[in-house]
N, C-alpha and C positions, 0 to 999 in steps of 0.2 A: 144605421144599424137595424137589424130585423131578427125576430125569433124564428128558428127552424124547428117547428113543433115535433116532427117525428123523432128527432134525435135530442131535442132540447138544447140545441146549440144557438148561440147568438152570432150571427154573421155580420161582418162589417167590411167596408172598403175604405181605402185612403192611402196616403203616402207615408212611408216610414220616415222618421226624422232624419235618418242618415241620407236617404234619397233627396229629401228637401234641402239638406245642407249642401249636397253635391250640386244641386240645381242652382242654388244661390251663388255658390263659388264659381260655377260655370258662367253665370250671367255677369258676375263681377269681372271675371277674366276677359270676357268678350268686350265689356264696357271699357276696361282699361286699354285693350288693344285698339279700340276705336279712338279713344282719347289720344293715345300715343301716336297713332297713324295721322290723326288730324294735326297734332303738334308738329310732327316731322314734315308733313305737307306744308304747313304754314312757314316753317323754317326754310324749306326749299324754295317756295314762292318768294319769300323775302330776300333770299340770296340772289335769285334771278333778277328781281327788281333792282337790287342794289348794284349788281354787275352792270345792268343796263343803264342805270343812273351814272355810274362811273364812266362808262363808255361814252355816253352823251356829253358828260361834263368834259371829258378829255377832248372830244371832237370840238366842242366850243372853244376850248383853250388853245388848240393847236391849228385849227382850220379857219381860214378866212371865209366868212359867210358868203360873200359875193362871188369870189373867184373859185372857191373850193380848193385853193392852193394852201400850203402850210403858211402859218403866220411867221412874221419876222422873229418873234420871241422864240419860236421853235427852231428857226435857223441858227440863232445864237446858242441854242442848246446842243443841237445835233452836229453843227459844223465842226467845232473843235473835237468832238468825239470821232467824227469821220476822218479828220486829219491825223489822229493818233492811231487809227486802225492800220494793221499790217495789210498791205495790198500790193499786188504786182504793178499796178499803175498809180500814178500820183493823183491826189485830189485836185480836181479842176473846178473852176467857177465860171459860169457863163452869166453875164449881167445883161439883161434885156431892158430896153426902155422904148415905149411907144412914141413914135415921132408925131409931133404937133398934136398931142392929145388934148391940150387945152382948147384948141380950135374946135375939136369935136364937141366938147362940153359947152363952149360958147355958142356954137351954131345950132346944135341939135338938143341941147339940154343935158343935165347931169344924169337923168334917168336913162337916156339912150347911150350916154357915155358909159354908164355901168354895163349896158348890154355889150358894147364894144370891148370893154375890158374883160368881161366874162368870156366872150368868144375867143379873144386872143389868148387868154389863159388856157382855154381848152386846146387850142392849136399847139401851144408849147408843150402841154402834157402829152398830147398824142404824138407829136414829132420826136419827143425825147425818149419815148419808150424804147427799151425796157427800163430806162432810168426814171425813177419816180420822185426824186427829191427836188421838187419845184416849189418855190416860196414867193409870196407877195412881199416884196421888200418895203414898198411904200408907194402910195399913189399908183402911177402906171409903171412902176419899176418891178421887175421880177428877176429872181435869181435861181439858177439851177446848179446843183452839186452833182458831180459824177466822177468816178475814177476812170480817167481816159487820157489819151495823149492829146496834144494841142491840135493835131490834124483831125482827130476824131471829134473833138469839141467844135472845131470849125465846121465840120460836116453837119453835125446836129444843128448848130446855130444857123447855118445857111438854109437848112430845110425849114426851120421855123421862119426865117426871113422871107424865103420864097413863097411859102404857103400863106403867110400873112399878107404879102403884097398881092397875091392872086385872089384872096377872099373878097367877095363883093358884099358890102353892107347895104341893105335895103331900108332906107329911112321911110320911104313912102313908095307908092306905085310909080312915081315919076322921078324920084330923087335917090340916086345910088352913089356910093363913093368907096374908095379904097383907103386903106391905112398901111403904113409901113412901120418897120421896127428896126432899131439899131441894137447891136450887141457887141460886148467886149469879152474876151477870153483870157483868163490867167491860170497858170499852172503852179502848184505848190512846189516850193523848194524845201529842203530839209530844215532850214533855220526859220521858216515862216511861222507866224501865228496865223490863226484863221482870219482875223481882221485884216492882216497884210494882203492876203489873196483877194479878199472881197474889194479892198481899196484899189488894188491894181486892175482888177476886172472892171471896176467902175471907171477908172481912168481910161482904159481901152475903149469903153463904150463912149466916152466923151470925145475921143479921137474919131470914132465912127460918126458921131454927130457933126463934128467940125469938118469932116471930109464929105459932107453932103447928105448924111443920113441914109437909111435903108442899106446899111453896110454891116459887115462883121469885121472887127479888128482884133487880132491876136497880140499877145504880149511881145512875142518875138519881132513883130513888125514895128513896134514903137519903143522898144527898149533903148534907153539912152537919149531919146528925143525929149526936148523941153515940152512942157504942157502947152497945148494950143489954146 
């Protein structure tokens, strides 16, 4: 404050209390907006991380780590569901088994055996496109589910068989070998349970093994025959 002598006035500068209050309220409002924004951002990030965790957890639960095929537990879940779906074509099962796979493990070791199993799994997935339901049933056994006729299933299975037989495995610069695969095909009937179809496809696959391996056998070919 200062005295203005000519007029005898005292002159001062400063903020009105009302202006000061408005400034305080404004700063509080901005602060609250920042806090709310950070809180919402933290919720969004947490939800994204949670979704990612659930996705990864589900992948671990339903995918086989080695082959990247679905696990058998997921087959048991989705198979009965697919059987009940309304579809113009019946549910079909192709049961694959790698021929003499034990010899591969014995001769080249289990690590290279895993490479062979992974490569053949990739062949099955590729040759069965656009059908994507392929499962590792156990060991070197794999199962494919598709809505298709018996002839269509045979065609898909033959493509897998041929491509597998043509594939060259390079164990070393001087040692190469081929692998074959046998397959059985079964088609659902109205009265079937899902386990019935898998069992019959497995039976057909064993007929393929008994007939020399590297073959595809359909249910219509062996219906009524005693097990070999």
